[in-house]
Residue, then its C-alpha position, 0 to 999 in steps of 0.5 A: m771526727s772518728t766513729l769512736e769519737s762520734t760514739l763517745g759524743q752520743i753517750a755524753q749527749m745521752l747522759r746530759g739528756g738523762q737517758v741513763h739506760q741507753a747510755e749504759a748500753a752504749c758504754r758496755s757495747l763500746l767497752a766490749s770492743h775497746p776494753r781499755l777505753a778510758p772515756a767509756h769507763n768514765a761514762l759508765g761510772q757516771v751512769l752507775i752513780r746515777k743508778g745508785d751503784a757507787r761501788a761498781a762505778a768506782v771500779h770503772f773510774q779506777a779503770a779510767a784512771e789507770n788507762e789515762p793516768a795523766n787525766a785529772v778528771h778521771l781521778m776527780f770522779l774516782g775520788r768523789t766516788q771513794g768519798l761516797l763509799g766512805d773511803f776518805a783516805g783513798a778519796r784524799a789520795s785520788l783528789e790530791r793526785a788530780l790537783v797535782i795534774d791540774d791545779a785549776l780543776w776546781q771541782a776536785r778542790v771542792a771534793l777534796g775540801d769535803v773529804l778533808l771535812h769528813l777527816k776532821d782535817p783543819e785544812g778542810r774548810p779553807t780547801l772547800q772555800a778555795g774550790v767554791d771561790a774558783a767556780p765560775a761566777t754565774r748564777q746558774g752554775l753556783v745554784s747548781l753547785a749548791g744543790s749538788l753539794r747539798s744532795q751529797g750532804c756537804l752543807e758547808g759547801a752549799i752554804m759557801a756557794l749560796r753566800r757567794l751568790t748573795f754577795m753577787h745578788p744582795g737584793d734577791a730574797s729567794l737566795w737569802i731564803e735558800l741560804g737560810v734553809m741550809l743554815f737551819q739544817q746546819r743548826d746555825w740559828a743566828a745566821c739563819e735568822e739573819a738570812a731570814r730577816k734579810a729576805v724579809a727586808c728584800a721582799p716584805n710581801m714574800a710569804e716564804a721569807h716570813a715563814l722562814l723567820c717564823r721557823v727559826l724563831e720557833r726553834t729558838n723558843r721565841v714563840d711570841e715573835a714566831l707567831l707574828a711572823g707565821q701569821r704574816a706569812v699566812e696572810l700573804a699566802p693563805g693556801a700554801p701548805s708549807i707556810t700553813l705548817e709553820l704557823a700550825r707548829v707555833f699554834q701547837r707551842v701555845n696550846r692553840h690545837e684547834e686552830a692548828r688542827d683546822r689549818l692542817h686540815q686545810a693544807l692537807a686538802v691541797p691535791n697532789l702533795p709530795d710525800e715530804a709535805l704529807a709526812s710533816l703535815y700528818n705528823h703535826l695533825g696527829v699531835s694536835l688531835d692527840a692534845l684534843g683527845m681525838y685519839d683514833a684520828a690522831f693515830d690514823a694521822i700519825v700512821k699516814g705521816q710515817e708511811a709518807w716518810l718511809r716512802l721518801p728516797r732518803t729514807a727508803r735507801f735504808s734496809i730494815e734488816t741492817f740494824p737488827q742483824r748487827l744486834r744479833a751479832y752482839d746477842s750471839v756472844d757469851w759475854r759472861q764467859v768473854s768478859r771473865t778474861w778481861p781486866t777489871a781495871r785500867a792500868g798505868q797512866r790510863a787509870k789516872r784519867p776518869p772514864p766517860i759517863f755513858f748515858v744510854g737507853f732506847p730513844r724517847s725514854g727521857t734521856t734528853l730531859l735528864e741529860t739537860m739536868l745533869s749537864a747543868h752540874p758544874g762537874i759535868m759536860a755533855s757530849d751533845e750526842q756526838p758519835f764518839l763511841t761509834e767512831v771508835i767502833n768504826t776504827v776497829r771495823r776498818r782494820m778487820p781482815p776479810g771475813a772477820e765479824f764485829p764484835a767477835f774480832f773486837a773481843s779478841l784484841d789485847d790490852a795495848e789495842m784498848e789503850a790505843l782505842e781509848e786514846a782515839y776516843w779522847q782525840f775525837v772528843a778534843r776534835d769536836l768539843g775542844c781540847e780545853a773544853l772539858g777541863e776538870r769536868r766529867l764527860l757525859d757521853k749520851l747517845p741512847l742506842n749506845i746501849c747496844f754496844l756496851p761490851v765495847v765500853r766494858r772492854i775499854w773502860p772497865d771502871a766506867k759508870v753507865i746510866v740507863a734511862l728506863r720508861d714504860p715500854r708502851d709509852v716509849c714505843l708510842s712516843c717513838l711513833f709520834q716523833p719524827f726522826g732523821p733516817n738511819d739504819a735504826m730510826i727507820h724502825l720507829a715509823r711503825l708500831d710493829s717494827t718499833t716494838a720489835l726493835y725495842t724487845q731486841v735492844m732492851g733484851l740485850w740490856q737484860r743480858y748485859k746488866h748481868e753478864l758484863g760486870l759494869a757499874w750501872f744505874e737504871s733511872r726511871y722516867e716516871d720517877l724523874v718527873a715525879d720527884p726530880a730532885s731526889r732522882v738526880r741526887a741519887i744519880l749524882d751519888f752513884l757518880g760520886l759527885p756532890w749535889d748542886d742546886a744548878v741541876l734544878r735550874y737547868a732551864e736558866r742555862k742557854r744550852e741548846v737542846r739538839t734532839p727532837s725533844y727541844a720543845g718539850i724540854a723548853g716546857g719544863v718537867h711534867t707528868r703528862s706523858v706518863q701512861r699515855w699509851r692507855r689512850y691507844q690501848k686498842q692500837f697497842a693490843p696486837y703488840l702487847p704480848r711481845l712487850a709483856p716480858l720486858i714490861a715485867a722485867l722492868g717492873y712496870e704494871p702488866s697491860e690489862 
C-alpha cells in the first residue's frame, strides 16, 4: 500500500470514528500537496457536511467529480448536497449521471427519488421505492437508512424502509412503533393507527405501543378511546415522561386539568430530561395551569418550554434576523407609486378564470376557525395551507440575476411575466390538490403570513379579494406564545413575548400600508365578532365574495375535513368566546410590551390597555 493510500485509509477511519477535526486537517494537508486528488476532495466534502457547511462541501464534491468523472460515488455525494442546498435541478442531473455510470448504486437512486419528490415529478415515488428495495436486506442497514432519510426530511423514504423492515420482522413491536411515529409525522392517521394496533398486538404489555395508539386517537378526536389507551400506557410505565405526556394531553381534552397538572409535574421531576421532552412537558403544563387560573405559574411554565424549544438543533439553525430583513425589503418600497403603473384588471383569457381568494393575517388570529367555516360552503375549496404563493415567489427568485433584490426585481417584471406566474400558480394548485378537484368552486388560499407578500397578489391578480383576519393584538401575541409551532424563519419569533410583539408590529404595520397603497379589495374580519355572532360575520364575508348564503357554513363540524394546523383541538370544540380578552390574565407580563403594541391596538380599533 502506498503512502497516499495509507493516508486516505486513515482519513476514512477518522470519519467512521467521528474524528471530524482530525479528518479535516488531514484532508487539507493532503490537498495542499495533491490539489487534484479526488478522494481527498470527497472526504473533505463529507467532513464539511458533518460541520453543517453544505455550500463549501458542494465545491469539494464538484472537484472530486471533475477529477474522477467516471466515479459515480462522487456524483452521488454532489447530487445529495445540491439537494440540501435546494438546487434540485442540479441534483437531478448529478444523480442521473451517477446512475448512468453505475446503475447498481442504490444510494444514488434513493437520493434521486427524494429529489424528484421535491420537484413533484410523478417518477419520484417509484424511483425512491426502487432505491429502498435495492438496499441490502439487513436490519441494521435498513434502520440506518430510515434514520438517515428521516433526518434529511425524506419521511416517505424512511417509511418505505420501515415498511420493508416490518415485512421482514412482522412480530417486532418496536419496528411497528417507529413506523407509526413516522406515519404520524406524515399525517397519515389511518396508517398510523394500524401500525399502533399491530404494535399492541405484538406486545400487549409494551407501554410505548399503547402511548402511540393514544396519541393518534387523540389527534383524530376520538378522545374516549384515547383515554383508555393512555391509561393503559401509564399503568405499564408509570414513571416514563413521554408516556405521561400522552395521557396528560387527553386529560386536557376532557378538562381534567388538575390530573394533567399533577401528571406533568411528576414527569418533570425526572432528572436530566432532554430539551425535546422539556419543551412539550412545560408547554402542556402551562396550558393546564392557565385553565386552573394559576396564571403566573402558567406563564413561567410556557417560558421554560419555549426556551427549551429554542435550544433544539432543528430550531437553533434558523436566524432571527432573516424574516424581519425580508419584511424590511417590502417596507422600503413606495407601493402607492409602484402600483400606479400596474394594470387594474387582467387581460384576455386570464380574466375568465376567477382569481384565488387570499385569506391572510397574523398567526393565531382565528384564521383556522373562519377557514373551516368558509370551506364548508359548496362554492369554496380551501388550500389546506399549501404554500402556492411562496412557490411563485421562489420561481421569481431563482431567475433573479446576481445582485438583484426581491421585491424590487418582481416589481419590474412585465405583464407577460405575470401571465406566466399565474399559470405557474395554477399548476402548483393542480399538482397538490388535483386537476379536477376545484371544479367550479373558488379557491380559498389561506396562509396567514402571506399578508406580508400582498404586493405579489396585487400585481398578478389585481381583481383578487383578500380577507384579513384581525384579533386583539395582545390576545394574538399571548396565543402565539402558548402555541407550539414548527420551526422556520418566521415561527422562531413566536417563542418569546419580546420577539412576538416585535414581529407583530412589523407584519401588521405592513398591512396598514398595503390597505391604503395597493388598491386591493379587502375585508377585515375580527375574531371577536366572529365568535360572538358567527352567522352575521360569515354572511358579510360571503357578500363581499359575491357568494350566496348556505347553511352549511354553520354546520362545518359535521364535515370530515381534517384541520391541519395546531388549532385542531380548538376547532373540534366548536365556537366559543373563552379566548377573548385572555391577555388581561397576563397584564403584568405584558406590561413591558404594551407601548410597542399601542399604535396598532388603536389603529385596529381595540380598547387601549389600562
